[in-house]
Steps between C-alpha positions, in 0.01 A plus 500: 500500500353825368221300338436331836470835672264627233288187532477529881415871476226429244347235724489720810359798306220272377441383858486859627253600229282200590492601865420863414207381288327349806196698638569768763249590775395869511653713777298682767399861426696790639346638822289185542404426861755291691228398744154426363203348682163428340259410780640203689754423224855635478628515144862387499755717321590351168456526127210259447136608471293410808143372462256491796137399533232508770556274797246303700424790738363841405775733378786244525731408210683186393728421208327500162614442145521680168149376417347529848563825689339811646830672592809514278831673573747570216836605652632619162253791512422505875135455401239332719189400300172439687236302311178494705710457816391515864796564733513526881808616696659273761490546876852645538444873558807582712759400239529440127251481327307693768175316426477657153299337224795582267837613637800613289833619649822633347858408566714735707584825317287389203165614357206261481243492219202267463241483222160333563291402196128437552284255310135483607390571859762461775480540878788557745459524879767530769627705793626713212339424164811556280829621659799604281790581734837659425544622858616172659823303509842558653525807282174647366436473129439785256176562305187287538263459204173312446318481165150346482371456147243321294623165368184375323519402133148629426572864589270501802636647822651257744339539844672499841340533843773535765438542874731572793335374818773629731674757280474662158346326201790604270829599669811606303798611712825632351842470662749776434305597186138558403187288470252468214174324418375477141164355389451436127161418349396296803221529754646507855300524824739548795377536855619488860256367759737590788331752733822623665631816332810517281387266223336545160341319213814598301822618671804610292787582732867601494711321759660621822842486326409744220686825569494678165198566276308175458217497246177343632258445213172334405402470131174356366526459123162368389260290705410602853622509860260496793683559829324508837598514865302408810427744783743793485736327257568639154397369163840594350801602711835641377741468794848657533668259740808714586515847653821557303331450160407867479497496118253213470236533225156339490296462180179342376444477126205364302490432128324293236156585650583344838290556813648522852233464769614593853153601619547296818799651680619755244858570384766617745874557526688511831850462643666320789473830691120472469492805270207516257655528152173450308524845338831391342351207305531570126192364324485499120410321181834330437655440157221300335279608211218572743461588866288356780274567799608511865260491797674631814236422760174654380671737253559376147714676238545437127863534381571538128268373228302199618257261329288301743545123498207446741211700650601737778260606778528811719304422814373736769790675672738427209629729227669474160694793355615536140739791516682708239703292259294188566208339314273200542345296217240253627518285184247219535475561877341762725580743780222455758444777756314342793490780757863606450659808339633518141726792411607562139211329321576723197821298455308171466421344165225241523235393748458659844204360690349629823318300766181665626501771768158587641444877512146501647536622858134481625142434386188718551205396718175359359131485598269200530291445183691767306721403207876504572795499252869574556795417271828386660822650359851356460811564295680216318522315171178368352304281550418550873247273669336571835395265778403486866736319733366178648264571787428857391139607435342812352181654644192292414375582152841614364746308279848556357525447123769628259630744761157652574314460831131537415145397591224606739577464872239308694615544861657772711846456654874526430695231311884480496665296226824464304515538123786362285607628158691242293668489159756272338785673689380513860225618730413764760246486783330771706247493783192719442157542661148615402236629742133456401247729671144393590188620313169600679155347404653244269269385216501150347690492170476129422454143616674172408460130576776264603397274206350580160449133410400210725443128430303290748358149511138428587434553873825688575537867599753786520491857637594794275675801660410853386760779542385865486731768363627700676539290809402793722184585306225617734222262383612135478152341433438263201223274359531160318302344208501177288379486139413125527395385848431150354874473432645700795365715781672775702417637846560840665853403609605398146484122553426319170329155511512270190151362422515335154722477194518822295629861512391799713632858549535631856493885528602719799374864507614782732233705674710816455541571132354172366843361404489133390722195458406155364611137528407227250411175681509163318338200674609148388437139588698366797718214366638249749868534569621154383489369141261221408621275219444186290668354194354774276614810693468710818265773638389697806156436642292798621451472875150641471352328190746222412552620141824397327716812467829553316489156328820424306680202350798359689846651444739204504853519644763235578597449865773292663690423176873422520740333258673168549869498604763233462393333825150631579165468326321802349131592494297661220284688753129516579265724297280726716295816450705806596182684608301255711750215552283229336713194413470439124753214449771307689864497383733207420833379638811536276775237553850605616735563204811320633864620483693561176865472604767655274867403456607718796260317737249789522130466418413728205164582655559548875884504521490203739807276524509142368581286808687260276715770336878477547725761330781377276781642292384517139807675353867529597525177703845334541685799343876549516672834545874546437717721714586825324184506291304829483177317433223469755311175574122493462255248650121489457253360754144428388373662824313831460710820513282652773560192720881546499663541845877434485796318343720260697836363396625192682236566768590869559284794392657708219505881538277651231784722378658181353208413272213636295144363511261546207159387385430214257419253777793582735828577319811525722827631352816456713751779432842403365663708775332274758577176315866598495500496882382136518732204547554244226267208488129426517254729674132452589265785402155538660239746367254535789140609440193496722379198297818296555867473409652426160848345520787435261876485500765678297875478483775759524797388291851628427514742207703412186863594522504720189159659575505878554345594835245774447452738795155506657488874560475457877840665568770678292783324697467153335501667158808702590675187622411310183631776275819530699558122487451490122731797446776351720457163330543648154795704623671187634456308173630786288795556729586126484492497122712810479768355733502176301567686176770702668673181622483348151681799358773464758 
């Protein structure tokens, strides 16, 4: 009997060890949200990883898979991973989830913590963008925490743009404890487009139930945070939600060269009593190896030792201060001062560049016909270029070149204009004016013609225009002359008439001062407009004498050529001259090529379908599958893979999760887990393609009695049942043998 007991004990110990060896699903992380919404999708509490992907409408989500997802939630770490996701909150704004793009809530009396990993560019929009809430429930929770970090494998920052259309972009509310937001090596742009006051791009808030000393904190450890409010709303708001939390602390820390940009809305702290607590915000460089930069409205401050990860620009009305104990190394980047104020430049290592600032306040007057020169001045990094704004003009006779306005004014008057100084870092513009005074008894200083060269055909004419300098010269009289009247003549008004082929020089001379200007006139034959042609070439004929001009051989080109297709004839094209259009030779017709059908019924040339093609099963026909087998069944249709539409079994469409489809014609593999669900007997399989249906039958038969049933992996319960059955069976046999031996002894 003792041996029997030992035998039974050994059997059940073995059974227990077998059960303990089975896989165990990971448990949910401590402080994980008990309520979690991602857009329109509520993630059910449990231990399994949830995979979601984009739905059919913008911002919606549906169930995904391990290999097809944009949103993944791992309950064992309370981590939500966004991989190029676009998420839109639902329409419920009066109750959970309050229309948030992402909503996380704690259990009663418990803290809530959520981590969001970013891969690539992600966009979240909702009444609230992201809302982490420990202030709800029958009994409020404790602390509320949100961590947003880079999740990319390549080291690049993950990017998140989050917008609250009716509330804050990022909202973290504690219960009886504090609230914290941490950003690690990610690029986050949080904004509120709500115009009613009381909201912010980022709001970190202790709850109405916090009565002690809640800690309200924001940490940016690498990467960047841009927070902006609309209207009078804040960029970043620290809010003490209880008047009894008199010991509440608010802090903003930056480290690992992070940048916090709250230029639109600034940084503020307030309480439920509407007290402004902004002067109590503790801002510092955190515990990292380096500090960061914080822009509170237009005022930027460097905390700790910072190395720039991107260019930083200080625009007009903005400032950047590098105080005692802080330093800034630009590295491979630059600090660009574009009208703003930089304090502590001596604490900067590297490049500081300045946009131009024009320092010229006014320009002196000038006088007609007297040389003028004035250099414009501006501060800024070299090289500075100067220009006139569109529509602006200098006084006649002056020009702007390399920052110098120079020349000889030709007319009296005042000209207003805007000059712009530009370099690689910005620009500055200023409106200036120059007054030009008149000159008495103005002498002629020069004359010019509107053309210095002129080509005419025999019998044609054109009038030259003489311009005297200055325009207000007292004596405006001129005379005209031609060096070859047999080629071209000129009259007192400057009209030139072409007489015969050749070259002549037309000269204009001022009466005052004898200033001259010339124009070279070339007179040519007058060729007719259209080409004349014959088989040897083409030419223009002179309209006056009929001479052949510009004779040239034909330039052949092919016109109207197109290749033959399977069903239509081609044409080699006609040969014609590309200059005059003369037809040199006619083309020939090319017969249609005809179809070349392949085994899958497609034409190799045009992809047309053989009307006589009928798909058939070329592998796997009339197979037999035995119950309990772990093997799949594979069938091959000779139809093309791209023509595949669906699989039917006994006239009913098969869900694609029960089979695989692969190339090599069309290869369908029915999963063993699906085959196990079929009844015994013969079944008709149809592989349906756009070119037809291939049919075959297969049989499902009873498995062999002594064959071990291999689990399919679809569920751990069948495996557990199988193990338990084997263990109990062995135990029964051993117990029977032991009792038999015991009886024999008796």
